[in-house]
N, C-alpha and C positions, 0 to 999 in steps of 0.2 A: 649605393651612395645616397640615393634619395631617402631610403629607409633610415639611414643614420641622421640625415638632416631633419627628417620628421621627428625622430626621437629627441634630438637636441631641442627642437622647437617646443615639444611637449614639456620637457624638463624645464626649459626656460619659463614657460607659462606657469608651471606649478610653483617655481621659485618666486616668480613675480607675485603670485597670489599669496604665498606664504609671507612675503615681505609686506604686502598690503595689510594682511591680518595683524602682523606684529606692529606695524606702524599705527594702525587704528587703536590697538590696545594700549600702546605707549601714549598716544595722544589723549585717550580717555583718562589714563592715569595722571597725566600732567594736569588736566582740568580738575580732576578729583582732588589733587593736592593744592589747588588754588592758583595754578599758573594761568595768567591771563592770556587770551588769544593773541594779543599783540606781543607777548613775550616768547611765543613759540619759536620764532626765528632766532632769538637769542639762545634758546636751548639748543637748537640745531647747530649754532656756531660753537657752543661749548662742547657738543658731541664731537665735532670735527677736531677741536683742540685736544680732547682726550684721545682721539684716534691717533693723532700725530705724536702726542707725548708718550703713549704706551707706558704710562707710569706703573700700572698695576694690573695684573690679570684679574678677570672677574672671579669673585668667590675667594680670592686669596685672603687668608686671615680670618675666614668665617668659622666661628666655633660651632661644631655640630652639637645637636641636642643630646647625643649619647654621652657628652661630657657633663651635662646638667642632670639628665635623667638616666638612671641605671636600672637594672632589673630589681635591685633592692628598693628602688623608689616605689615600685608597685606593691601595694598590699593585696595579695591574691587570696580572695575568699570565694573563688569560683565554685569549688566543690561543695563548700558548706552553705553559702548564701547567694550564689550566683551574682557576685559583685566584684569589681576591680576598682581600687582607689589609688590615685596618683596625687599624693598630698591632699589638697582641699577639693579635688574633683573626683567624683565617683561615677562609674558606669554600671547601669543595671539594665536587664532586658526591658525593651520598650513596653510600657504599659498603656492601656486605653486612655487613661487620664492625660498622659503626655501627648498622645496623638491629637487630643482636642486642642492642646496648646500649639501643636505644629500647624493646625489649620489657621490659627491666628497669626503665627509667625510668617506663614507663606503669603499673607496679605501685603507684606512689604515687598514691592516690586524688585528691589535690589537683591533680596533673598530668593524670591520665587524664580527670577530669571537667570540665576546663576547655576541652576541645575539642568543637565541635559541627559535624558529627556526631563521635562518638567514633572514635578510631583503632582498627583491628582489634587484637585482643589476641594472636593467634598469629603467630609469626614468618613462616611461609609466606604468610599472608594480608597481612602488612605488606609483604613483598617485592613481591607483586602490586600492592598499593595504591600504593607509592611509584614504581613503574615505569610506571604508567598514563600515557598520552600527554597527559592534561590536567593532569598534575602535574609539578613540577620542584623537587626538594629538594636541600639541601646539608647536609653535616656541618659543625658549628661546632667549630673547634679552638682551644683555649687552651693556649699553650705547647706546641703540637704534639700535644696530647692531645684526643680527641673528647669534647666535653662537652654537645652538644645538636644540634638540627637547626633549620633555617629553610627555608621554601620557599613555593611558590605552588600554589594549587589553582584549579580552574575557569578555567584560562587560556583567554582568548578573544582571539586575535591580531587578529581583525577589529574587535572593539570596543575592543581595546587595554587590557584590564584583567585583573586576577587577584585572588584572595583570598590574603593572606599568613597563614601560621601559623608559630609559633616556640615552641621549648621549650629551656630550659637544664636538663638533667636531673641533672647531677652536683651533689651536695650540697656545701655549704661554700664556694660561689663567689659568694655574694651580695655586692654592693657593689664588684665588680671591673669593672663596666661591660661585661661580656661581651654581654649582651642588646642594649645600645645599639649597640655596634659591629657585631654581627651584623645588626641591623636596618638600619643605615646601609649596610652592604655589600650586603645583599640589595636595598635600594631602588636603589642604584647599578646593580645587575644588571638590575632590572626596567625602569628608566627609560632607561639608557644602552646596555645591551647588547641587551635584548629590544625596546627602543624602545616601551614601553607608555605609556599615558596616565594610568591610574588604578590604585591599589592599595587594596584594601579589607581591613579586619580585622573580625572578629566576636567577640563575647564573650558567654558564657552569663549572666554576672552583671555588675553594676556594680562594677568594681574601681577604686577611687580612684587607687591607685598606677599602674596601667596606663593609666588615662585621662590622668594627668599626663604620664607618659612618652611616650605616643603623641602628645599635643597638642604636645609640644616638637619632634616631627618634622614638625609641620604637619598631622597628621590632624585632621579635623573631624568632630564627631558628625553623622551623617546621619539616624539614626532608630532606632527600636526596633521589632523584629518582635514584636508583642504575642502572637501565637499561640504562637510558639516561645520567647518570652522571651529574645530575642537583642538585643544592642546592636551597632549597625553604625556604623563610622567609615570615612572615605575620605580618601585623599591623592591629589592630582592632580600630574601631572608639573610643572606650572607652579609649584606651591607648594613642592614637595619638592626635587628635585635642582637645578632651575633656581635656586632661592634659594641653594643651596650654591655653585653655579657663579658666581653674581653676587658672592657674598662672596669667593670666591677671586680673581676678576678685580680686586677693589678692594683686595686686600691690598698693603701696601707692599713 
């Protein structure tokens, strides 16, 4: 009986910690969106109103990106030129010149602190980091100019999985769909070229915008690493590229 009570106590503590993490992330998002501190209580009141109304399930009516991007959207020149293009965004194996730009992009605290663990800060250390055999990174090119990176870490070919990381470092490019196209191009690479089964993403904080973006690719919340304060989501091959392939096959 005592063991059962102890187990319930531990579970309650873990859930409380999870709720604190979610609440902290939501609070940060509100502030980022320009909500004043004196308006937070009004937001809480609206949340209660929505809870009572139960008007709409979360995610209902959300259009998945496999209805926007299909396998035919990807110009696959991997065998000939080691490049993948999704409309105006191209992925190429990461080059030393782009790594020099990554050093500059990481000087932005918002970018640097969003990765767990953090990327090395020195260029020589970054060169070693990106060329490690368990990593596979690409430069993201927009109109032929390098604007970011996307790639996989902890690649496990036996288990068929990797962890995806991405950053668009050049400023003034928000709203152009660069991150979405780079993500789709990399998922194409992971599932169709590397023939993996799962792609994971991890986030230090609860970012509502990123959650919505990732969910539209089919990523599902898997859990929260309470000790590290990490949010973990996964995308399986069956949900991801297979859905895009099915959509292509049914196009008129």
